[in-house]
N, C-alpha and C positions, 0 to 999 in steps of 0.2 A: 093085542097090545100088552106090553109088559107092565108090571107094577110101577116101574120108573117112568115110562112114557105117560102112563095114566096120571101119575102124581104131578108132573110138570105140564100136563095138557099140551103135549107136543102136536103141532099141526102137520108136520111131515113125518114120514116113516123113518125110523132108524134103519141104517143100511149096514148089512154085513158084507165084508170083503173077504174073499178067499180065492184060492187058485185051483185050476183044473188043468188037465192035460191039453184040452182044446176047448174052443168056444161051444157052450151048450147049444143044442139045436133050437131051444125055445128062448134064446136070449136075443135082445136087441143089440145091434153092433153099430158103433159110431162111424160117421163119415166126415165129420167136421174136423178142423184143425185142432181145436181144444177139446180134450176128452171129458172135461168136467161137466158140461151141460148134458152130453149124451150118455154118460155113465152114471155119475153120482146124482146129479140133479134130477134126471129122468126117473131113476129108481126111487129117490126120496119122495118125489111129488106124485108119482103115478103107481108105484109098486111094481112096475115092469122090471123083470130081470134083465140086466145089461151086462155085456162082456166084451172083451177085446183081447186080441193077441198082438204081437209086435207088428204084424202086417197092417193092423187097423188102428195103430197109434201114429198120429201125424205130427206130434210135437216132440222135439228132442228132449224137453224136460220130462215128459211122461215116460221116456225110456228109463229114467231113474225113478221117477215118482211112483210108477206102477210096476216096478220090478222086472224090467226087460233088459237088464244088463248095465244100465247107467248111461249118462250123457256121453256121447261118443267123443266130443272134443271140448273138454272142460276149459282149456286155455281160450278158445274162441268164445265160449259162454261167459267166461270171466271178463273178457274185454267188452263183450256186448252189454254187460251189466254195469260197466264202469264209466267214469269220466276219462276220456282218452287224453293222453299227453298233448299239449299244444303243438300243432304242426304235424300231428299224426295223419298219415294218409290211409289208415285202415278203413275198410268199408264196414267193419263191425264195431259197434260200440255207440256210446252216446246216451244210454238210458240213465246214467248217473245215479244208479241205486247205491253205488259204492264209490269211494274216492279214487280207487285204483284197482287194477286187475288182481294184485296180490291179496287185497282184502277180500275181494269177491271170491277168489279161488279158495281162500281159507274157509269161507262160509260153505262153498260147494263141497269141499273135501270133508266137512263135518257130517254130511248126509250119507248114510250107508247105502251102497248099491246092492241090489239083489237080482238074482236070476240070470239066465243066459238067452232069453228071448225065445225059448222053445215051448212055452206053455201059454195059458190064458189067465186073465184076472176077471173075477165075477163080482158084480154088485147085485145084491138080492135083499129083499125085505128081511129084516132080522128074524122075525118070528117064523117065516117060512124056512129060512136057512137052518135055524135051530131045530125045527120039526123034522127036517130032512137029514139031520146029523152031519151037516157040512163042517169041514175043518176051518172054522172061522178064525181069522187072524186079527182083524180090526173091525170095530163098530164105530159108525159115524152118525152124529146127530147134527142137524141143521137147525139153528135156534137163534133167537134174539138175545140181547145182552142179559135180560133178567133170567132167562132159562139157562144161559151159559153160566151165569153166576151160581145158580142152584146146582148145576152139574159139577162145576169146579169145587164147590163146597162139599158135595157128596163124595167126590173123588178123594178128598183129603180126610174123610170121616174116620177111617181106620188106619191112616198113614202113620207109621211108627218112627219115621225119621224126620228131621227138621227140613224146612224148605217148602217151596211151592208144590202143590199137587198138579197144577196145570202150567205148562210152558207155552211160549209163543215164539218158536224159533223161526229164523229166516228159512224160506224155501218156496219153490213153485207150489201152486195150490195142490197139485197131485202129490208132491212130496209131503206136504203137511197132512194130507188125508190118508196116505198109505205108508210110504217108506219110513217116515220118521216115527209114527206110532207103532209100526211093526218092530222097529228097532227098540223102542221102549219096552215092548213085550219080552225082550230078551233079558231085561233087567229084573233084579229082585225087588226093585223099588220103582215101578213104572209110573210115568207121568201121563196125564192127559195132554193133548196137543190142540191148541187153538189155531185154527186155520182160516183160509180165505183172506189173508192179509196181502196176497199177491194182487197187485193193482190191475194186472191184465185180466185175471180171472174174475175179479169182482163184478164185472159187467154181466155175469151169468147168474148172479145170486141176488136176492132181495137186498136192498140197500141197508136194511137193519138186521141182517143175518150174518152169522159166522158158522164155521164148522167146529165141532168138538169131537175129536177122534181119540179113541182109547184102544189099547190092546184088549183082546177078548177076555183075558183073565182079569183085567181091571174092571171091565164091564160087569162080569159076574159078581165081583165083590160089591160093586155099587148097587146092583139089583138086590142082592141079599141084605143090604144095609138100609133100604128104603124105609121100612116100617119102624126101625129103631132110631132113625135119624130125624132131623127137623122135618123131613117130608112126611113123616108119619104122624106128626102132631096135628091136633084139631085146628090149630091156628094157621096152618100152612095155606089152605085155600084163600083165606082172607089176606095173608101176606102176598101171595101171588097176584091176587086181584088188585091190590093197592099198587103193586110195582108195575103192572102192565096197563 
């Protein structure tokens, strides 16, 4: 365990996400529609390495969220997420997450697409991935609001620009876990990403948990700052105990 996970007494494993040419032979491969439980949640809860390629991703959102080229039909997705105009005979739509397809499309267009569908994505215990020298892109924590609060505070500990250290953008759960934090890693001022606000995917996570995803370079900064931040103070264990 890292100094950070020890300090916040994390009950699940932090998960490293990286890409490989193909699915590793020792990885568990998903078979269900939603990839979140069989990739992220399984790895975080059990430590089992999990991986998928485009052939083993069964949700169109995950084609964007997990870097396999993007949602194939964003117009259809935008309609599906929206209130449809009165009298519409479209078979797609009605979720009413957005007032209209134009607003939904604007949100979808803000999420960067990666990949061409010719590789694999791997979810592995962070410590194991680091020990193996993997080219880690994103680190994901699954935690309750108290620990999320601590992680968000630590993410801003050495932030030299104004504004929030953690953002909560719209997205499918897989986009909040990988595509959005990966894009943050391309910035000189990366943000942590609060995830699992996707109401469909919330059925696969404990009711009091969210994801906290960071580009790897931000994770390394956070790890280095543990001892000199509030987490290194003698009072922290008592503060954590009172909060939980």
